N, C-alpha and C positions, 0 to 999 in steps of 0.2 A: 252489639246485640246478634244475638238469629235473626234470622230472616226469613219467614217465608215470601217468595218473590211473586212480587202482583204483575198483571201486566198491564202495560201501559194505556191498551183503550177501557182496561176494569172502569170505568166510570159510573156503574150502576151497583149500587149497594145492595145486596142479597138479603141481609136482615135490616129493615130500617125502624124496629124496636125493639130497643133490649130493656131487659131489668137487671137491675144490677143491685148489689148490696155494699155497704160503705161500711167499715169496723173502725170507728174511733176507737182505739184500741189504748189500755193504761198498762201498760210493761209491767207496773209495780201494785197494780192490786191484788195480788196474791200475799203480796207480805206488807201490805200496808195496814191491817190489823194486829199487827204483834209490836212489840216496843225493838227490834232489833233496826240498827241503822242497815238501808238496803244494799249498804257497800259491803256489809260484814256477812251476808249470805251466802252460800252456795250458788257461784254462779251457772253450773249445771242444771242444779234442783230448779232455778230460775227460767229457766230454758225451759226444762220439762213439763214446769205449772204451765207456763205461758203456750206450749204446745197444747196440753188437754185442754186450756180456755178458748185456745183458738178453735181446737175442733170441735167446742160448743157453738160459736157462732156460726161455723160451717154448717151445720147441721139446720139452725135456726134458718139460714139463706137459701138453703136448700128445698125446706119446707115452704118458703115463701115464694119458691118458684122462681129464684135469681138464676140466670145463667152465670154469673160471675161475683164474686166475692174480692174484696181490696182490702188490704190490711196496711198500716201507715208502715214508716221506716224504723227500723232499729226493734221493732214491736215484738220481738224474744227475748233481747239483752235490755234495752232501754240503751241511751245512749251512750254512746261508745269514744272519746277524745282520748289526745294526746295522753292524759294521767292515766286513763283506766284501760288503754286499749292491750298492753300485755295481759290483762286478765280475762278478759272477754272475746278477743277476735278467736273467731275460732279457726281449727284445723281444717284442711280440704276436706279428710276423710269426716268428720263431725258434719260440715255443711252439705255433704253429699247425703249424710243419713238425713238432717231434717229433708232435704229436699225430697227425696224417695217417701219420706213420710206423709208430706203434703203431696205426692203423686197418688199415695194409694188411698189419702182421704179425697183427691178429686174425684178418682174411679169411682169411692165408694157410694159418694153421694152424688156422682155425676151434677159436677158443678166446677165451673174454671177458677182458677184463684191465681190473684197476682200476691207473692208471698212477703209484701211490703221488702224489708232489706234484709240483709245480712253480712256481716263485717267478714270476711274469711282471708286466710291465706291463699293465695293462687301461685301456684310454682308454674303449670301450665301454660299451652300458647291457647289463647281464644281469637278464634277469628284471623285476622290478619296481626293481631297485636302480639307478637313474640316477646319474650323476652331477650334483653341485651346481653351478647355473650361476656359482656365486659360487666355485668350487674345478675350474677346468679342467685341471688338471693330471693328466697319468694316475695311477693307484693301481697300487700293490702288492699282489697276493693270492698265497697261499699256497694251491693249488685242486689237488684230485684230481677222476680224470673216470674214468666208467665205460665203455668202451666194448666192444659187445657182438660178437661173432663176423662179424656181418654189418657190421660195421666204422661202426655208429653209435654216437653218443654218446649212451647213456639216461638217464646222472647225473653230474650235477655238483656239487662243494661246497666252497665256499672257508671255510678255518678259521676260526672264529669265536671261540676262548679261545685267546689268544695269550700264550707265555711272554715272560718279561720281555724277553730280548732282542731278541726280534720286533717291538718295538712299532714300528720304522718300518713295518708291515705295515698294511695297511686290514681291521678284521675285519667278518666276514661280520654285516649287518643282519639277512638274510632269515629265516624261519622254519626249520627245518628240515626235510626232506620226505623219505618212502621213496616209493620205485619199482618197478613190477615188473621183476625182473630173469630174466626168462624162468621163470615159475612161481612162485618165492616171492617176498617182500616184504624190500627190502634198504633199508637208510640208510647215510649215511657218516658219520664224524667223523674227525677228525685229531689225535693225539697227546693235548695236554693238555687237550684236550676231556674227556677219559676223566675228569678230577678232577672234572668239574662235572655231577653230576645231572640238572639240569634238561635238559640237551641229548636224554639219555637218555628222559627221561619224555614229550619232542616226539616223539621215533619210538615210544615204546610208544604215546601215544593213536592213533596211525595203524597198530595192528597191525603192526609190523615182526616179521619173519623173524631175520632178519640183521643185525649191526653191525657193518660193519669198519672198523679204526682205522689207517690207515697212522700210522706214527711214528719219530721220531726221539730216542729219549728214551734219554740216559744222565746218568750222573753230573755234577751241576754242574762250573760251572768251577775250575780249582785253587784260587783262594782264596776260593772260596764254601764258607761254616758247614757245607754239606752235607758237604764231604770231610772235616772236621776233626772229625763227631760217626759220618761213616758210610764211612769211608775204602776199604774193599773193595766199597761197594755193597749189604751184604748186607740192611740196612733197606730201601733202594732196590726191592731185587727183590721182597720181600716185599708192598710196597706195589701196583707193577704186575700182580702175579701175583691179591692182594685185590682190588685196584677190579675188573681182569677180570671175577672171579668174582662180584662184588656184583652190576656193573651186568646181567650175564645173569641174576640171578635177578632183581632191581628191575623188568625190562624183559620178563622170559618168553622171553627170545630169547637166538640164539647170537651169542658175540661172538669177533670175529676180530681179533686184535691183531699186528700184523705190524711190528717193530720193526728197525733197522737193523743190521749187523754193523760188527764193527771189534775192535780190540787190546783185549782187558781191561783191561792197565796204562794205556791211556788213558781208561779211564773207561765202555765201552763194555757193555752187560749182558744184551743178546739178549731174553730172556723173550716172544717172540714165543707166540703160542698161540691156541686153538680152545677155548670155553669154553661150557658150556651149563648151563643151573639141572638139578637132580637129577644130572647127570652128573660134576661139575665139569670139568676141564680134560681135555678128548679128546687132546691133547697140549700140550706145552710144552716150548720150547727153553733149557736152563736155562745154556747158554753163548754168546755174542756169535761163536762164528764162523761164515761165511758156509755158507748151504744153502738148498738146497730140499727142503721138507716138503709132502705130499700126503696129503690125508685125506678120508673118505667119511661124511659129516655125514648122520644120520635126524632132520630137521628134525618128525617125527609124536612126537617127545619133548616138542616147546614144548605140544603140545595136554594132555599130561599133566599138564605142568608148571602148565598154569593150571587145572587140575582142582584140583592140590593147594595150590598158593599164592593164589589167585586175587586174584592183586596187580593184574593190567590191568583187571580187571570192577569189583574196589572202588574202586579209585581215582578214576574221575570223582566220586563222590559224596564220597570224602574229600578232594578238591579243592576242591568246592563247601562243604564245613562249613568247611573253613580260611577260607574266605572270610568268610563269614559270624559267624564269632566273633570 
């Protein structure tokens, strides 16, 4: 991830209150009213249609006075797995053009944008993560970008913990990083990262304020044992809600989970939420319908949470104790 380095003594938050918009986006709504199977539609047309629809949500968020809008994982293409990756993975020049489009939108509407994620072939070096000389082939990464209202990329994160059907992707090997998002400290994770507390601890150790998690979290494929035991997604929905709250408590930070939208009968769950320690869910979308939600977040609550729970204060000593035991 690109990182704007923070000072070690930067304990005071410059911007305690922020207004953000979360877009629970349906990647397939532009073709849902016709009779064609979504896999038979031209993939580039789908991306272009979703870009136009994303612009409409950006305009709406800007009118509401939001400083940041967040889109979910795979929001332009829909889910990409081993079966369809050859058709949907973007070339480097294609992903660069899309990023440039969002840079233009950020400037035009004076709003920061987290682009959800895009899967692209990347053959160039990213920070300290160089390609091996013995493996010159381009690698596929699932990446989220933070673009500020000046049109600059101030953060990039490549998904580290891959779901089973994403094993064609290359997992990120870099440490998780926190960057300055204009007055508060923000880190990004993606979807299945939510299940792994180690990722959150890395961000907590950098005094993170807000953790954003673009996601495409649905019920598993129809033949999965998950459908046998949880056909309506009740347990899976409870899992998402519980993990979001647990991670907010563990890191003493605000956790923003932004999921995809879609038809409930196709396994979509919704559950996009903003969650804080001491407060619980500031809001939570219980159904998978497409919508834009705007919420004002008072980050000063996090200082009270740290006084109450003292998790970030005590974690370094407990970590050292575990190493020596």
